[in-house]
N, C-alpha and C positions, 0 to 999 in steps of 0.2 A: 504494500500499499504506500502510495506516495505522500510524502508531507509537504507543507507550504514552506516557502522561503527559506531554503538552507543555505547557510554560509559555511564552506570549507575551506580552511586554510591549510597551505602546503608550505611547511617551514623546513628550513635547512638545519641539520644537525651536525654535530661534529663527524659523525661518520654514517653519512646518508641523509635521508630526507623523510619526514613524517606528514600525514594529514591528520588534522585535528578537526573534529566536528562537535557539534552542540551535544552537551550531555557528557563531555569528557572523553569520548571514544576517540582512540588513536590508533592508526596504523603506521607501521614504519616500512621504508623501500631502501633499496641500496642506490637506486638512480633517481635522478630529478623527473625524468621522462616517465618512469613507472609510477611515481606519486602523482604527477599531473594527470596522467592517463586514468588513474583510480578516482581522483577528485573529480575529474570530468565526467565520469560514468556516475558517480553519486549525484552530481548536480542535475545530468540529464534524466535521471530517474525520479527526480522531485517534480513538483508542479512548478516550482521557479526557484531560482537561486543563484549562488555565484561561487566561484573560488578564487582565492587571492594567493598568490605565491609570494612568500616573504623570505628575504635573507636573514641571518643570524641577528643582525642589527636592527631588524624590524622594518627596513626599506621594502617597499612594494616594487616587485620585480614584473608582476604581470597580474592583470584580474581579468576574469571572463564571466560575463553574465549570461543567464539562460532564462527567457520569458521575463525579464524585468526591463524597465525603462533604462535607456542609455543615458549615463552621467556625462554631462559635457561640461567643457571649461567655459567659464564665463567669457563674453567678448573682451579682447584686449588684455587678457590675462594668462593666454596661453603659456604653459611651461613655468608659470610663476607659482605653482602650488607645491613644490617639493617639501617644503616645511610642513604643510599640512599632511601630506602623504607620509612622511617620515613619523610625524606624531601619531598619526592614525595606526600605523604600522606597529610602534612602539605600544600603543595602548592595547591593541589586539594580542601582541605577544604576552603583555601582563596579564590580560585576563584570561588567557589559555595557560597561564602558569609557567611559560618558558622563561622568563625573565622576571627577576624579583621586582617588585614594585619599589620605586625610590621611596624614601620616608617623606611624609607630607608634614609640612610645617603648620 
């Protein structure tokens, strides 16, 4: 049975790659291509969703949506959102438990 709006994170590990899903489910792979293939399959089987490929530092390498509206850069701001992408990637990794959250003042 398909579920609505899945987000699957593909993250780089020291020795391979992993996909992390909602609910704490994780699968590991030896290659990036295998992890992306598995993430793509999971997203295609859902009603709608996306997969996001992240480096160890949280930078977004790639994101693919399936049956979701395309997100576009605002006019005149193309390429200027790297800080936002990096912050979103770090936040995603923190929430997935891959990177300890920095202490908050």
